[in-house]
C-alpha positions as a LaTeX table, in Angstrom:
\begin{tabular}{lrrr}
\hline
Residue & $x$ (\AA) & $y$ (\AA) & $z$ (\AA) \\
\hline
Met1 & 0.08 & 0.19 & 0.18 \\
Arg2 & 2.84 & 2.27 & 0.69 \\
Lys3 & 4.47 & 1.59 & $-2.43$ \\
Gly4 & 1.17 & 2.03 & $-4.39$ \\
His5 & 0.55 & 5.45 & $-2.72$ \\
Ala6 & 4.16 & 6.74 & $-3.46$ \\
Ala7 & 3.63 & 5.67 & $-7.03$ \\
Lys8 & 0.30 & 7.43 & $-7.46$ \\
Val9 & 1.87 & 10.54 & $-6.10$ \\
Ala10 & 5.13 & 10.20 & $-8.25$ \\
Ala11 & 2.74 & 9.80 & $-11.20$ \\
Val12 & 0.80 & 12.80 & $-10.61$ \\
Thr13 & 3.90 & 14.78 & $-9.82$ \\
Thr14 & 5.67 & 13.63 & $-13.06$ \\
Ala15 & 2.20 & 14.41 & $-15.05$ \\
Ala16 & 2.37 & 18.05 & $-13.79$ \\
Ile17 & 6.01 & 18.51 & $-14.58$ \\
Ala18 & 5.40 & 17.14 & $-17.93$ \\
Val19 & 2.77 & 19.76 & $-18.37$ \\
Val20 & 5.10 & 22.44 & $-17.31$ \\
Tyr21 & 7.84 & 21.07 & $-19.50$ \\
Ala22 & 5.46 & 21.06 & $-22.68$ \\
Ala23 & 4.66 & 24.74 & $-21.83$ \\
Cys24 & 8.14 & 25.64 & $-21.54$ \\
Val25 & 9.27 & 24.06 & $-24.49$ \\
Thr26 & 6.51 & 25.61 & $-26.45$ \\
Val27 & 7.25 & 29.32 & $-25.30$ \\
Leu28 & 11.12 & 28.51 & $-25.80$ \\
Asn29 & 10.44 & 27.55 & $-29.59$ \\
Leu30 & 8.20 & 30.49 & $-30.16$ \\
Val31 & 10.88 & 32.77 & $-29.05$ \\
Ile32 & 13.59 & 31.04 & $-31.13$ \\
Ser33 & 11.22 & 31.21 & $-34.23$ \\
Gly34 & 10.68 & 34.87 & $-33.44$ \\
His35 & 14.13 & 35.16 & $-33.02$ \\
Leu36 & 15.06 & 33.70 & $-36.36$ \\
Ala37 & 12.35 & 35.70 & $-38.10$ \\
Ala38 & 13.82 & 38.85 & $-36.79$ \\
Gln39 & 17.06 & 38.05 & $-37.93$ \\
Ala40 & 15.72 & 37.15 & $-41.28$ \\
Asp41 & 13.63 & 40.55 & $-41.44$ \\
Ala42 & 16.73 & 42.51 & $-40.63$ \\
Arg43 & 18.77 & 41.22 & $-43.54$ \\
Leu44 & 15.98 & 41.59 & $-45.82$ \\
Ser45 & 15.59 & 45.24 & $-44.63$ \\
Ala46 & 19.21 & 45.97 & $-45.25$ \\
Arg47 & 18.99 & 44.57 & $-48.75$ \\
Leu48 & 16.18 & 46.66 & $-49.70$ \\
Asp49 & 18.09 & 49.62 & $-48.41$ \\
Glu50 & 20.82 & 48.86 & $-50.76$ \\
Leu51 & 18.92 & 48.52 & $-53.64$ \\
Arg52 & 17.10 & 51.72 & $-53.10$ \\
Gln53 & 20.75 & 53.17 & $-53.24$ \\
His54 & 21.92 & 51.17 & $-55.95$ \\
Pro55 & 18.84 & 49.59 & $-58.15$ \\
Ala56 & 21.20 & 48.31 & $-60.44$ \\
Gly57 & 22.45 & 45.72 & $-57.80$ \\
Ile58 & 19.17 & 43.67 & $-58.03$ \\
Thr59 & 20.94 & 41.40 & $-60.56$ \\
Gln60 & 23.74 & 40.76 & $-57.86$ \\
Val61 & 23.44 & 38.10 & $-55.18$ \\
Ser62 & 23.90 & 39.53 & $-51.85$ \\
Arg63 & 25.80 & 37.42 & $-49.17$ \\
Pro64 & 27.10 & 38.08 & $-45.59$ \\
Gly65 & 30.79 & 38.95 & $-45.50$ \\
Val66 & 31.63 & 36.52 & $-43.07$ \\
Ala67 & 29.40 & 33.18 & $-42.05$ \\
Ser68 & 30.31 & 30.85 & $-39.02$ \\
Asp69 & 27.27 & 28.61 & $-40.06$ \\
Pro70 & 26.53 & 27.81 & $-43.59$ \\
Asp71 & 22.64 & 28.76 & $-43.35$ \\
Asp72 & 23.80 & 32.25 & $-42.34$ \\
Ala73 & 25.48 & 32.25 & $-45.86$ \\
Leu74 & 22.28 & 31.88 & $-47.59$ \\
Pro75 & 21.95 & 34.66 & $-50.33$ \\
Val76 & 19.23 & 37.26 & $-50.19$ \\
Leu77 & 17.47 & 37.36 & $-53.30$ \\
Ser78 & 15.83 & 40.52 & $-55.13$ \\
Trp79 & 12.96 & 41.07 & $-57.41$ \\
Leu80 & 11.92 & 44.31 & $-59.16$ \\
Val81 & 8.04 & 44.26 & $-59.94$ \\
Asp82 & 6.38 & 47.02 & $-62.03$ \\
Ala83 & 3.00 & 48.40 & $-61.30$ \\
Gly84 & 1.18 & 45.57 & $-63.01$ \\
His85 & 2.81 & 43.03 & $-60.65$ \\
Arg86 & 5.22 & 41.64 & $-63.40$ \\
Val87 & 8.58 & 40.90 & $-62.66$ \\
Ile88 & 10.96 & 42.99 & $-64.74$ \\
Ala89 & 14.15 & 42.21 & $-63.16$ \\
Ser90 & 15.39 & 39.43 & $-60.52$ \\
Thr91 & 18.75 & 38.07 & $-58.97$ \\
Pro92 & 20.09 & 35.17 & $-61.20$ \\
Gly93 & 18.88 & 32.04 & $-59.73$ \\
Ala94 & 15.74 & 33.35 & $-57.96$ \\
Pro95 & 12.62 & 31.39 & $-58.40$ \\
Gln96 & 9.52 & 32.58 & $-60.19$ \\
Leu97 & 7.70 & 35.16 & $-58.12$ \\
Pro98 & 3.86 & 34.72 & $-58.93$ \\
Ala99 & 2.22 & 38.10 & $-59.55$ \\
Ser100 & $-0.83$ & 37.17 & $-57.16$ \\
Leu101 & 1.80 & 36.82 & $-54.30$ \\
Val102 & 2.76 & 40.64 & $-54.65$ \\
Ser103 & $-0.87$ & 41.64 & $-55.07$ \\
Asp104 & $-1.81$ & 39.82 & $-51.73$ \\
Ala105 & 1.36 & 40.79 & $-49.55$ \\
Arg106 & 1.63 & 44.33 & $-50.63$ \\
Asp107 & $-0.66$ & 45.38 & $-47.67$ \\
Arg108 & 1.23 & 43.56 & $-44.92$ \\
Gln109 & 4.92 & 44.22 & $-46.44$ \\
Thr110 & 6.40 & 41.02 & $-44.97$ \\
Val111 & 5.17 & 37.42 & $-45.53$ \\
Thr112 & 6.07 & 33.88 & $-45.55$ \\
Ala113 & 5.42 & 31.69 & $-48.81$ \\
Thr114 & 6.35 & 28.73 & $-50.57$ \\
Leu115 & 7.97 & 29.29 & $-54.10$ \\
Gly116 & 8.06 & 26.20 & $-55.84$ \\
Arg117 & 10.59 & 23.52 & $-55.45$ \\
Pro118 & 13.30 & 25.60 & $-53.38$ \\
Gly119 & 10.58 & 25.60 & $-50.50$ \\
Ala120 & 9.81 & 28.50 & $-47.83$ \\
Phe121 & 10.85 & 32.02 & $-48.57$ \\
Arg122 & 10.58 & 34.88 & $-46.30$ \\
Leu123 & 9.78 & 37.97 & $-48.38$ \\
Lys124 & 9.73 & 41.80 & $-47.69$ \\
Leu125 & 8.12 & 44.35 & $-49.93$ \\
Ala126 & 9.18 & 48.01 & $-50.39$ \\
Arg127 & 7.84 & 50.67 & $-52.88$ \\
Asn128 & 10.06 & 51.80 & $-55.87$ \\
Gly129 & 8.05 & 54.38 & $-57.62$ \\
Ser130 & 4.95 & 52.88 & $-59.11$ \\
Gly131 & 6.44 & 49.33 & $-58.65$ \\
Trp132 & 7.80 & 47.24 & $-56.02$ \\
Leu133 & 11.29 & 46.18 & $-54.54$ \\
Val134 & 11.18 & 42.64 & $-53.18$ \\
Ala135 & 13.85 & 40.75 & $-51.11$ \\
Gly136 & 13.59 & 37.26 & $-50.26$ \\
Leu137 & 15.45 & 34.83 & $-48.03$ \\
Ser138 & 15.29 & 30.96 & $-47.93$ \\
Leu139 & 14.12 & 29.49 & $-44.53$ \\
Ala140 & 15.58 & 26.19 & $-45.08$ \\
Gly141 & 18.19 & 26.83 & $-42.48$ \\
Asp142 & 15.61 & 27.99 & $-39.94$ \\
Arg143 & 13.31 & 24.96 & $-40.49$ \\
Arg144 & 16.55 & 22.87 & $-40.07$ \\
Thr145 & 17.35 & 24.61 & $-36.75$ \\
Glu146 & 13.74 & 24.32 & $-35.42$ \\
Arg147 & 13.70 & 20.70 & $-36.41$ \\
Leu148 & 16.97 & 19.78 & $-34.37$ \\
Leu149 & 15.52 & 21.90 & $-31.42$ \\
Leu150 & 12.39 & 19.97 & $-31.51$ \\
Thr151 & 14.24 & 16.58 & $-32.01$ \\
Gly152 & 16.27 & 17.34 & $-28.87$ \\
Glu153 & 13.63 & 18.47 & $-26.78$ \\
Leu154 & 11.41 & 15.14 & $-27.81$ \\
Ala155 & 14.43 & 12.72 & $-27.10$ \\
Ala156 & 14.99 & 14.71 & $-23.62$ \\
Ala157 & 11.30 & 14.40 & $-22.65$ \\
Pro158 & 11.19 & 10.87 & $-21.98$ \\
Val159 & 14.60 & 10.61 & $-20.20$ \\
Leu160 & 13.71 & 13.65 & $-18.02$ \\
Leu161 & 10.08 & 12.30 & $-17.13$ \\
Leu162 & 11.67 & 8.81 & $-16.15$ \\
Ala163 & 14.09 & 10.41 & $-14.04$ \\
Met164 & 11.71 & 12.77 & $-12.21$ \\
Phe165 & 9.28 & 9.71 & $-11.68$ \\
Gly166 & 11.94 & 7.61 & $-10.06$ \\
Gly167 & 13.11 & 10.69 & $-7.97$ \\
Ala168 & 9.55 & 11.65 & $-6.68$ \\
Leu169 & 8.92 & 7.78 & $-6.14$ \\
Leu170 & 12.25 & 7.50 & $-4.15$ \\
Ile171 & 11.52 & 10.89 & $-2.18$ \\
Gly172 & 7.98 & 9.68 & $-1.60$ \\
Leu173 & 9.17 & 6.47 & $-0.15$ \\
Arg174 & 11.66 & 7.70 & 2.15 \\
Ala175 & 9.27 & 10.54 & 3.26 \\
Gln176 & 6.78 & 7.91 & 4.11 \\
Ala177 & 9.13 & 5.54 & 6.01 \\
Pro178 & 8.97 & 7.42 & 9.13 \\
Val179 & 5.16 & 7.92 & 9.05 \\
Glu180 & 4.84 & 4.17 & 8.42 \\
Gln181 & 7.14 & 3.28 & 10.94 \\
Ser182 & 5.32 & 5.57 & 13.44 \\
Arg183 & 1.84 & 3.91 & 12.53 \\
Arg184 & 3.01 & 0.53 & 12.79 \\
Arg185 & 4.55 & 1.32 & 16.21 \\
Gln186 & 1.37 & 2.87 & 17.14 \\
Leu187 & $-0.38$ & $-0.05$ & 16.27 \\
Glu188 & 1.88 & $-2.52$ & 18.20 \\
Phe189 & 1.76 & $-0.10$ & 21.02 \\
Thr190 & $-2.01$ & $-0.32$ & 21.20 \\
Ala191 & $-2.09$ & $-3.96$ & 20.63 \\
Asp192 & 0.63 & $-4.37$ & 23.36 \\
Ala193 & $-1.05$ & $-1.99$ & 25.69 \\
Ser194 & $-4.28$ & $-3.93$ & 25.57 \\
His195 & $-2.57$ & $-7.12$ & 26.47 \\
Glu196 & $-0.81$ & $-5.78$ & 29.41 \\
Leu197 & $-3.99$ & $-3.97$ & 30.81 \\
Arg198 & $-6.00$ & $-7.11$ & 30.26 \\
Thr199 & $-3.96$ & $-9.39$ & 32.33 \\
Pro200 & $-4.33$ & $-7.31$ & 35.69 \\
Leu201 & $-7.91$ & $-6.82$ & 34.94 \\
Ser202 & $-8.71$ & $-10.30$ & 34.44 \\
Val203 & $-6.92$ & $-11.35$ & 37.62 \\
Ile204 & $-9.03$ & $-8.75$ & 39.64 \\
Gln205 & $-12.29$ & $-10.12$ & 37.91 \\
Ala206 & $-11.47$ & $-13.57$ & 38.61 \\
Glu207 & $-10.54$ & $-12.71$ & 42.33 \\
Thr208 & $-13.62$ & $-11.01$ & 42.78 \\
Asp209 & $-15.68$ & $-13.63$ & 41.24 \\
Leu210 & $-14.13$ & $-16.23$ & 43.45 \\
Ala211 & $-14.80$ & $-14.39$ & 46.45 \\
Leu212 & $-18.41$ & $-13.88$ & 45.58 \\
Ala213 & $-18.97$ & $-17.23$ & 44.51 \\
Ser214 & $-19.54$ & $-18.70$ & 48.30 \\
Pro215 & $-19.30$ & $-17.61$ & 51.75 \\
Arg216 & $-15.77$ & $-17.66$ & 52.98 \\
Glu217 & $-13.74$ & $-16.67$ & 56.17 \\
Ala218 & $-12.60$ & $-13.48$ & 56.86 \\
Val219 & $-8.97$ & $-14.31$ & 56.15 \\
Asp220 & $-9.85$ & $-15.69$ & 52.71 \\
Tyr221 & $-11.47$ & $-12.53$ & 51.89 \\
Arg222 & $-8.43$ & $-10.62$ & 53.22 \\
Asp223 & $-6.20$ & $-12.80$ & 50.80 \\
Ala224 & $-8.51$ & $-12.05$ & 47.74 \\
Leu225 & $-8.48$ & $-8.27$ & 48.58 \\
Ala226 & $-4.48$ & $-8.34$ & 48.90 \\
Arg227 & $-4.11$ & $-9.99$ & 45.43 \\
Val228 & $-6.70$ & $-7.40$ & 44.07 \\
Arg229 & $-4.75$ & $-4.79$ & 45.39 \\
Ala230 & $-1.39$ & $-6.11$ & 44.19 \\
Glu231 & $-2.95$ & $-6.11$ & 40.53 \\
Gly232 & $-4.20$ & $-2.63$ & 41.08 \\
Asp233 & $-1.02$ & $-1.26$ & 41.97 \\
Arg234 & 0.41 & $-3.14$ & 38.88 \\
Leu235 & $-2.27$ & $-1.53$ & 36.86 \\
Arg236 & $-1.65$ & 1.87 & 38.24 \\
Arg237 & 2.01 & 1.54 & 37.61 \\
Leu238 & 1.38 & 0.44 & 33.96 \\
Val239 & $-1.13$ & 3.29 & 33.26 \\
Glu240 & 1.15 & 5.84 & 34.88 \\
Asp241 & 4.23 & 4.92 & 32.79 \\
Met242 & 1.95 & 4.88 & 29.49 \\
Leu243 & 0.70 & 8.48 & 30.44 \\
Trp244 & 4.33 & 9.37 & 31.35 \\
Leu245 & 5.45 & 8.22 & 27.58 \\
Ala246 & 2.63 & 9.76 & 26.03 \\
Arg247 & 3.08 & 13.00 & 27.50 \\
Phe248 & 6.76 & 13.13 & 26.90 \\
Asp249 & 6.12 & 12.32 & 23.57 \\
Ser250 & 3.71 & 14.93 & 22.83 \\
His251 & 4.71 & 17.73 & 24.99 \\
Pro252 & 8.05 & 17.01 & 26.65 \\
Pro253 & 8.14 & 18.73 & 30.12 \\
His254 & 10.18 & 21.87 & 30.45 \\
Arg255 & 13.99 & 21.27 & 30.97 \\
Glu256 & 15.35 & 22.85 & 34.06 \\
Glu257 & 18.95 & 22.01 & 33.52 \\
Gly258 & 21.40 & 21.85 & 36.28 \\
Pro259 & 24.92 & 20.41 & 37.34 \\
Val260 & 23.90 & 16.61 & 38.08 \\
Asp261 & 26.63 & 14.75 & 40.01 \\
Leu262 & 26.12 & 11.34 & 38.76 \\
Ala263 & 28.42 & 10.07 & 41.82 \\
Thr264 & 25.76 & 11.30 & 44.49 \\
Leu265 & 23.06 & 10.03 & 42.28 \\
Ala266 & 24.60 & 6.75 & 42.12 \\
Arg267 & 24.84 & 6.35 & 45.86 \\
Ala268 & 21.69 & 7.56 & 46.83 \\
Cys269 & 19.96 & 5.07 & 44.29 \\
Ala270 & 22.01 & 2.24 & 45.73 \\
Asp271 & 20.66 & 2.95 & 49.32 \\
Arg272 & 17.05 & 2.89 & 48.00 \\
Phe273 & 17.47 & $-0.23$ & 46.48 \\
Arg274 & 19.53 & $-2.50$ & 49.02 \\
Ser275 & 16.44 & $-3.37$ & 50.61 \\
Val276 & 14.84 & $-4.89$ & 47.42 \\
Gly277 & 16.70 & $-8.24$ & 47.60 \\
Pro278 & 19.96 & $-8.49$ & 45.73 \\
Ala279 & 22.98 & $-7.26$ & 46.79 \\
Val280 & 23.47 & $-3.78$ & 45.40 \\
Thr281 & 27.29 & $-2.27$ & 45.36 \\
Thr282 & 28.63 & 1.21 & 44.15 \\
Ala283 & 31.93 & 1.80 & 42.20 \\
Val284 & 32.56 & 5.32 & 41.72 \\
Thr285 & 35.81 & 6.05 & 40.22 \\
Ala286 & 35.17 & 9.97 & 39.54 \\
Asp287 & 34.14 & 11.88 & 42.42 \\
Pro288 & 32.32 & 14.54 & 41.42 \\
Ala289 & 31.28 & 13.58 & 37.80 \\
Leu290 & 28.99 & 16.41 & 36.52 \\
Ile291 & 26.52 & 16.57 & 33.70 \\
Asn292 & 23.87 & 19.11 & 32.55 \\
Ala293 & 20.67 & 17.64 & 32.42 \\
Pro294 & 17.28 & 17.87 & 34.59 \\
Pro295 & 18.19 & 16.14 & 37.96 \\
Glu296 & 14.49 & 14.46 & 38.31 \\
Trp297 & 15.13 & 12.97 & 34.77 \\
Ile298 & 18.46 & 11.37 & 35.54 \\
Asp299 & 17.10 & 10.30 & 38.77 \\
Arg300 & 14.27 & 8.26 & 37.29 \\
Leu301 & 16.59 & 6.89 & 34.47 \\
Ala302 & 18.81 & 5.44 & 37.18 \\
Gly303 & 15.92 & 4.16 & 39.05 \\
Val304 & 14.55 & 2.51 & 35.94 \\
Leu305 & 18.29 & 0.76 & 35.34 \\
Leu306 & 18.41 & $-0.33$ & 38.80 \\
Asp307 & 15.06 & $-1.72$ & 39.05 \\
Asn308 & 15.35 & $-3.65$ & 36.10 \\
Ala309 & 18.61 & $-5.00$ & 37.21 \\
Cys310 & 17.12 & $-6.05$ & 40.52 \\
Arg311 & 14.32 & $-7.87$ & 38.93 \\
His312 & 16.52 & $-9.76$ & 36.36 \\
Ala313 & 19.21 & $-10.67$ & 39.04 \\
Gly314 & 16.95 & $-12.17$ & 41.76 \\
Pro315 & 16.79 & $-12.02$ & 45.38 \\
Glu316 & 20.40 & $-13.92$ & 45.65 \\
Gly317 & 21.79 & $-12.04$ & 42.73 \\
Gln318 & 24.07 & $-9.15$ & 42.51 \\
Val319 & 23.66 & $-5.62$ & 41.19 \\
Arg320 & 26.56 & $-2.90$ & 40.79 \\
Ile321 & 25.96 & 0.74 & 39.77 \\
Ala322 & 29.15 & 2.55 & 38.75 \\
Val323 & 30.42 & 5.93 & 37.82 \\
Gly324 & 33.44 & 7.04 & 35.64 \\
Leu325 & 35.15 & 9.53 & 33.43 \\
Ser326 & 36.29 & 8.69 & 29.80 \\
Gly327 & 37.75 & 11.63 & 28.05 \\
Ser328 & 35.07 & 14.40 & 28.05 \\
Arg329 & 32.25 & 12.17 & 28.91 \\
Ala330 & 30.81 & 10.90 & 31.95 \\
Thr331 & 29.21 & 7.58 & 32.29 \\
Leu332 & 26.72 & 5.73 & 34.34 \\
Thr333 & 26.89 & 1.89 & 34.44 \\
Val334 & 24.47 & $-0.57$ & 36.03 \\
Glu335 & 25.48 & $-4.30$ & 35.81 \\
Asp336 & 23.72 & $-7.41$ & 37.05 \\
Ser337 & 24.35 & $-11.17$ & 37.48 \\
Gly338 & 20.91 & $-12.33$ & 35.82 \\
Pro339 & 20.52 & $-14.10$ & 32.47 \\
Gly340 & 21.89 & $-11.35$ & 30.29 \\
Ile341 & 20.29 & $-10.07$ & 27.22 \\
Pro342 & 20.50 & $-12.18$ & 24.14 \\
Ala343 & 22.14 & $-10.36$ & 21.03 \\
Asp344 & 19.12 & $-10.76$ & 18.72 \\
Gln345 & 16.98 & $-9.08$ & 21.36 \\
Arg346 & 19.39 & $-5.84$ & 21.73 \\
Pro347 & 17.92 & $-4.07$ & 18.78 \\
Arg348 & 14.53 & $-3.89$ & 20.17 \\
Leu349 & 15.51 & $-3.56$ & 23.83 \\
Phe350 & 14.21 & $-0.09$ & 24.02 \\
Asp351 & 10.91 & $-0.75$ & 22.28 \\
Arg352 & 7.91 & $-0.28$ & 24.36 \\
Phe353 & 6.39 & $-3.31$ & 25.91 \\
Ser354 & 9.58 & $-5.34$ & 24.96 \\
Arg355 & 11.17 & $-7.66$ & 27.14 \\
Ala356 & 14.53 & $-9.08$ & 26.51 \\
Thr357 & 13.76 & $-12.22$ & 28.81 \\
Glu358 & 10.70 & $-13.84$ & 30.25 \\
Gln359 & 12.18 & $-13.27$ & 33.77 \\
Gly360 & 10.79 & $-10.68$ & 35.80 \\
Ser361 & 7.23 & $-9.09$ & 36.16 \\
Gly362 & 7.71 & $-5.69$ & 34.40 \\
Ala363 & 5.52 & $-4.57$ & 31.36 \\
Gly364 & 8.25 & $-3.49$ & 29.28 \\
Leu365 & 8.09 & 0.26 & 29.67 \\
Gly366 & 10.97 & 1.03 & 31.96 \\
Leu367 & 13.58 & 0.93 & 29.37 \\
Ala368 & 11.40 & 2.72 & 26.96 \\
Ile369 & 11.01 & 5.65 & 29.48 \\
Gly370 & 14.91 & 5.41 & 30.05 \\
Asp371 & 15.45 & 5.75 & 26.52 \\
Ser372 & 13.32 & 8.77 & 25.90 \\
Val373 & 15.34 & 10.64 & 28.76 \\
Val374 & 18.67 & 9.47 & 27.34 \\
Arg375 & 17.71 & 10.77 & 23.88 \\
Ser376 & 16.51 & 14.03 & 25.34 \\
Thr377 & 19.59 & 14.68 & 27.46 \\
Gly378 & 22.07 & 13.95 & 24.84 \\
Gly379 & 23.09 & 10.75 & 26.10 \\
Arg380 & 24.60 & 7.66 & 24.49 \\
Trp381 & 23.78 & 3.87 & 25.28 \\
Glu382 & 26.12 & 0.91 & 25.42 \\
Val383 & 24.71 & $-2.64$ & 25.87 \\
Gly384 & 26.72 & $-5.44$ & 26.66 \\
Asp385 & 27.68 & $-8.22$ & 28.68 \\
Ser386 & 28.64 & $-7.93$ & 32.57 \\
Pro387 & 31.49 & $-9.59$ & 34.38 \\
Leu388 & 29.00 & $-10.43$ & 36.94 \\
Gly389 & 27.46 & $-12.74$ & 34.26 \\
Gly390 & 24.26 & $-10.64$ & 33.38 \\
Ala391 & 23.92 & $-7.60$ & 31.37 \\
Arg392 & 25.87 & $-4.19$ & 31.32 \\
Leu393 & 23.74 & $-1.05$ & 30.40 \\
Ala394 & 25.82 & 2.17 & 30.32 \\
Val395 & 24.81 & 5.75 & 29.53 \\
Ser396 & 27.38 & 8.41 & 28.74 \\
Trp397 & 27.00 & 12.32 & 28.47 \\
Arg398 & 29.38 & 14.91 & 27.83 \\
His399 & 31.12 & 16.09 & 31.24 \\
Ala400 & 30.23 & 19.43 & 32.47 \\
\hline
\end{tabular}
């Protein structure tokens, strides 16, 4: 469908260009024809002026002094016509001039006519007492120039239009690619969001149906309400993450940048997550390590990375958060001892609702949120394997 739409747009564009090309070629041909006619009229006028001053020269052939083009060397022929429109003198070799032609053309002074086998001539008339002086120039050269021009234009038209169609098609496909990708991602997001929302809602409905099916002890109702609350908390976190991403994509919040010390932030995040389960350690080799970014964004990014690492490492695993400097960049690194990230899953690691492994209970929005923060703050991702045995996720920024 995308290629078909792009082809239709390219065809319409090519048709419009074809119309413009035809109009431009027509105007160009008219201009060139007018220029050639003006040159011929100038030579004819000059010849008539010579004949007025030297009437005897009518029997001589008039040629230009120097001609770089053979067509410019065509002679100007002359005729002397009496009052009865009979030719009484002419240039040797000049074709017969019909009397009716002089009679028809005398009111217009300049006319184009066909004189037998020589072909078309441009004729100009001037009064000579009671008769007429007529100067004529063959248009064979002008007609050949016009034919060559038209042949070149017709030969160039298919090449030009084919190139325009191909270029328009290529541009259309490339221009549609981001739109198509965005449309597909939106459809995938809608489908994945529906699936993720349906799971806790189904659990809540099942728990309430079981609780209402038959009388139970108070402790059983308490257990059912606890499971409903847990699913409600999961549903709330999922909705909050989806709203955060939607708002961030449509209207990114105002960036109040300030110097953020990655070392201090890493220690604070490690303290928050030490009670989660796995052993969380810090490795700070640069203190302080300052970057320019909104502090709350970087804090959320660090929280996402640590939460993701703790869930995949498990209660008995290990998690390490490190801060270091490399050249002009400061790096925040989070490693875990979990199953790691398969190489074939890394290209889609930051897609929404994408999970690298089946381990963990997240919805697949944490790293998507982290990626939005990284892209908005000018950071760079590095994804690899950790010496702890699991994944290694690092983000670097320019050091303030």
